[in-house]
RORODREN-901142 format. One line per 3 residues: number of its first residue (from 1); their letters; for each residue x, y, z of C-alpha. Coordinates in pm, whole numbers, plus 50000, padded with zeros to 5 digits. Example, Ala and Ser with C-alpha at 12.3 -4.5 7.8 and 13.67 -1.06 7.14 Angstrom:
2
1 = as = 51230/49550/50780 ~ 51367/49894/50714
//
This chain:
202
1 = mai = 43772/07307/13223 ~ 43922/06977/13337 ~ 44259/07011/13508
4 = kfq = 44510/06759/13379 ~ 44731/06593/13638 ~ 44917/06275/13723
7 = ynk = 44917/06086/14049 ~ 45271/06176/14158 ~ 45468/06426/14370
10 = tsl = 45582/06635/14069 ~ 45222/06689/13958 ~ 45123/06769/14318
13 = tnl = 45400/07033/14344 ~ 45305/07190/14008 ~ 44936/07205/14099
16 = gkq = 45026/07362/14435 ~ 45225/07635/14256 ~ 44943/07701/14007
19 = lkv = 44692/07722/14292 ~ 44909/07972/14486 ~ 44952/08192/14176
22 = rqk = 44574/08210/14128 ~ 44495/08263/14495 ~ 44750/08546/14506
25 = alp = 44621/08707/14184 ~ 44250/08687/14270 ~ 44232/08983/14518
28 = tlk = 44426/09203/14271 ~ 44190/09105/13989 ~ 43886/09177/14210
31 = nke = 44027/09523/14296 ~ 44091/09592/13926 ~ 43736/09482/13838
34 = sal = 43593/09713/14105 ~ 43809/10007/13989 ~ 43709/09947/13625
37 = rss = 43341/09925/13717 ~ 43347/10266/13889 ~ 43560/10415/13607
40 = vle = 43306/10294/13348 ~ 43028/10468/13542 ~ 43232/10790/13571
43 = akk = 43311/10794/13197 ~ 42944/10725/13113 ~ 42823/11005/13343
46 = ese = 43077/11249/13197 ~ 42982/11157/12838 ~ 42612/11202/12920
49 = rlt = 42680/11533/13098 ~ 42869/11669/12797 ~ 42595/11550/12557
52 = sel = 42332/11723/12773 ~ 42547/12036/12785 ~ 42577/12027/12404
55 = eas = 42199/11990/12365 ~ 42140/12274/12615 ~ 42388/12495/12427
58 = lkr = 42215/12422/12095 ~ 41880/12519/12249 ~ 42037/12830/12401
61 = ydy = 42146/12942/12054 ~ 41809/12864/11894 ~ 41735/13237/11873
64 = laa = 42025/13268/11628 ~ 41874/13008/11390 ~ 41776/13269/11130
67 = lwn = 42117/13434/11145 ~ 42307/13105/11083 ~ 42186/13119/10721
70 = efd = 42410/13423/10673 ~ 42708/13249/10839 ~ 42977/13099/10617
73 = pgl = 43010/12729/10721 ~ 43367/12714/10585 ~ 43477/12985/10824
76 = vri = 43569/12742/11106 ~ 43737/12411/11034 ~ 43881/12147/11269
79 = vdv = 44232/12073/11150 ~ 44342/11827/11417 ~ 44249/11682/11754
82 = dlr = 44523/11607/12007 ~ 44458/11304/12222 ~ 44687/11159/12482
85 = tvk = 44683/10822/12655 ~ 44595/10805/13022 ~ 44600/10485/13225
88 = vag = 44288/10411/13429 ~ 44316/10099/13650 ~ 44602/09983/13428
91 = vkt = 44402/10032/13106 ~ 44510/10279/12836 ~ 44231/10529/12761
94 = pkl = 44211/10845/12547 ~ 44200/11195/12691 ~ 44129/11509/12491
97 = dei = 44418/11753/12503 ~ 44352/12017/12239 ~ 44143/12087/11931
100 = hye = 44317/12275/11652 ~ 44093/12504/11448 ~ 44157/12682/11126
103 = itp = 43963/13006/11106 ~ 43938/13167/10767 ~ 44013/13540/10804
106 = fna = 43711/13764/10749 ~ 43664/14138/10728 ~ 43494/14242/11053
109 = fvk = 43380/14570/10888 ~ 43197/14394/10604 ~ 43060/14088/10790
112 = paw = 42787/14112/11057 ~ 42900/14204/11408 ~ 42796/13868/11553
115 = yad = 43040/13673/11327 ~ 43311/13670/11598 ~ 43054/13536/11848
118 = gva = 42946/13278/11587 ~ 43305/13148/11562 ~ 43329/13123/11944
121 = ilk = 42991/12942/11960 ~ 43095/12688/11694 ~ 43422/12622/11875
124 = els = 43237/12564/12202 ~ 42979/12331/12043 ~ 43242/12129/11859
127 = rlg = 43451/12096/12178 ~ 43150/11962/12369 ~ 43070/11714/12092
130 = ies = 43428/11588/12055 ~ 43486/11563/12430 ~ 43161/11367/12469
133 = evf = 43278/11124/12195 ~ 43617/11082/12365 ~ 43450/10997/12698
136 = eek = 43217/10753/12519 ~ 43522/10581/12363 ~ 43689/10575/12705
139 = rri = 43377/10413/12852 ~ 43370/10152/12573 ~ 43738/10057/12626
142 = lef = 43696/10037/13004 ~ 43375/09834/12973 ~ 43548/09584/12741
145 = qrk = 43839/09546/12988 ~ 43597/09517/13283 ~ 43416/09227/13112
148 = ktt = 43749/09053/13045 ~ 43856/09102/13408 ~ 43519/08974/13536
151 = qkv = 43557/08663/13318 ~ 43905/08603/13462 ~ 43779/08652/13820
154 = nly = 43500/08401/13756 ~ 43741/08157/13589 ~ 43980/08168/13886
157 = ekv = 43716/08179/14157 ~ 43458/07931/14024 ~ 43660/07698/13800
160 = qip = 44037/07690/13841 ~ 44090/07736/14218 ~ 43825/07473/14312
163 = gyk = 43959/07250/14031 ~ 44318/07268/14153 ~ 44208/07207/14514
166 = eai = 44009/06901/14406 ~ 44301/06765/14197 ~ 44544/06815/14489
169 = rki = 44299/06638/14723 ~ 44272/06342/14479 ~ 44652/06311/14442
172 = kry = 44706/06327/14820 ~ 44435/06066/14880 ~ 44586/05842/14609
175 = med = 44937/05878/14757 ~ 44805/05804/15109 ~ 44629/05493/14977
178 = een = 44950/05387/14800 ~ 45147/05435/15122 ~ 44891/05240/15326
181 = lsk = 44895/04958/15070 ~ 45273/04956/15073 ~ 45278/04938/15454
184 = ass = 45014/04665/15458 ~ 45196/04460/15195 ~ 45530/04492/15378
187 = kiv = 45356/04377/15699 ~ 45216/04076/15511 ~ 45561/03998/15368
190 = ksr = 45721/04030/15715 ~ 45462/03807/15879 ~ 45508/03551/15596
193 = haa = 45884/03554/15647 ~ 45837/03518/16021 ~ 45597/03225/15965
196 = eee = 45841/03061/15719 ~ 46129/03102/15967 ~ 45922/02947/16243
199 = eeq = 45839/02651/16016 ~ 46207/02608/15926 ~ 46307/02614/16293
202 = a = 46031/02365/16381
//
C-alpha cells in the first residue's frame, strides 16, 4: 500500500498524526490479538470437552438401548433456547442461559418405571449437545475476529508504520534540500550584488 503525500509541511504534519495514531493503537491491538487467541483455545477446549462428555454419556446409557424402543420420542421437546451475549476481548459472543423443555404428561402408573429417568437422561444429553454447539459458535466468532485483528496488526506493523516513517523521512530530506538550495542561491545572489557594487564603485 503506497502512502500518498506531498512535499510540504501540511503533509508532514498529517503523516506525523497518522503515524502517532497507529503507533499508539498497535500495543492495544496486539493485546487484543493475544486475548482472542487464548479465548479461541478456551472455547475450543470447552466445546471438545462437552462433545466428549456427550459421547461418554451416550456410551454410559448403551445398556438402555433396548428400552429406548419403548420410549415415546415425542415425550420431551425443546421449545426454546435462551442465549445471552457476553463480551470476550471486546467481541460479542453467545452464552447458553437456559433450555426450555416441554414434557408431555404421562401416567407413571401405566408407563415403565424408568420413564422419569429417560426424560432426565434426554434433557442431560440435549443440554450437552446444545452447549457444545454454542461453544463451537463462540470459537468460530472469536477465531474470525482474531484473524481480522492479526491482519490489522500486520498492516500497521509491517506496512503502514514503516510506510509513514519513510514518507516523513523523504519529506524532511526534500525540505532540507530546498532550504539548503535556498540558502545557497541567496549566497550567490548576495555575492553577485557585492561584486556588482564593487564594479560600480571601481
